[in-house]
N, C-alpha and C positions, 0 to 999 in steps of 0.2 A: 556776847562773849566778853570775858574779863580781859582787861588790858594786859598785854604781855603774855597771854595764854595762846597757845597754838590750838587750832580748831580740833585736833585730835588729842588734846592733852588728857592723859589718863587720870590725873588728879581731878580735873574738872568733871570728867565722865563719872568717876567714882562718887564725887560729891552730889552730882545730879541724880545718880541712882539711889543713893541713901536718902536724899531729900524726897524723891518721888515715892520711895517705899513707905515713908511715914505719912504721906498725904493722899495716896490713892484710895484708901478706905473711906476717908472723909469725902472725897470727890465722888466716889461711887454712891454713897448714901445720898449726897446732894442731887445727883442726876436722877436717881430713882424717886426721890421725894418730889422733885420738880416735874417729873413726868406725869405723876398721878395715875399711871397705869403700868402694868407689868412690862418689862423689857427683857429681851434676850441678849446674850453677851455681845454679839456683833453690833446691835443697836446701841448698847451702852458705850462700847469702844468708840463708835462713830460720834456719839454725842459728846464724849469727853474730848475728842479731837476737835470738834466744832467749837464748843464753848470754852475749852481750855487753850485755844489758839496754838495747839500742837504741843504745848509744854508737857501735858500729861499723857500724850499719846505714846504708844510704845507697842510692844508685841501684845496682840490681843490675848494670846495664851497666858500672859502674866496676870490678867485680870481674874481668871477663873479661880486660882487658889485664894485670892482675896475675897471673891464672892462666896466661896465655900466657907471660909473662916467667918465671914459676917453672918452667914446662914446658921452655922453651928453655934454662934453666940446668940442666936435668936433675934438678930437685927434685920434679917431678911427671911422671906419665905420663898420657896420656888415650886414650880410645877412643870411638867413636861407636856407638850402638845405636839401633835403631828404637824408636819410642814408640807406644803404643796411643792416646795422647791428643794427637797432633799430630806435628810434625816430629821427626826423629831427635834424640837428646840426646847431648851430649859429656859423658862421665864422666871424673872426675879421681881419681887415687890418688897418694898420697905414695910416693916411692922411698926406697931406702936412703940416698942422698945427701940427700934431703929430711928424713929423720929426724935425720941428723947435723947438718944446718943448723938444724933446729928446736931441738936441744939447745944449740947454740952461740948462736943468736939469742935464745933464752929466757934464757940466762945473761947475755948482753949487756943485754937488756931489764931484767932484775931489778937488775943493777948500776946501770944508768942511772936506773931508777925510785928505787932506794934513795938514790942521790946527790942527785937532784932533791928527793926528800922531805926529806932532811937539810937542804938549803939552805932549802927552804920553811919547815921547822920553825924554823930559826934566824932567820927574818926576820918571823915573825908578830908583829903589834903587839898 
């Protein structure tokens, strides 16, 4: 929490939401690349929760529009398979174009992170 901010501060929540919106696609590609095998939405959400220490966790339903956008861009493929535990599940896997995007986006993320960190370090009181 930021010093002087209340836990329910609407500006902080807005900032977190905007920041998350710009990084979820990158995180989804990374999770699917690391998996090496297709995953369905709930698995992806749980993995994000585990490796992201809860920072990227949120409503699971919010992941599906991002997954669909990544698929329509050719960065993911999907297929549906029956499930023993309920309705059929849609599985997602990263494509070759998705791996290339992940490399480019990760480099852009690191450059942005490093730049913002440098600015924040230079403004500490």
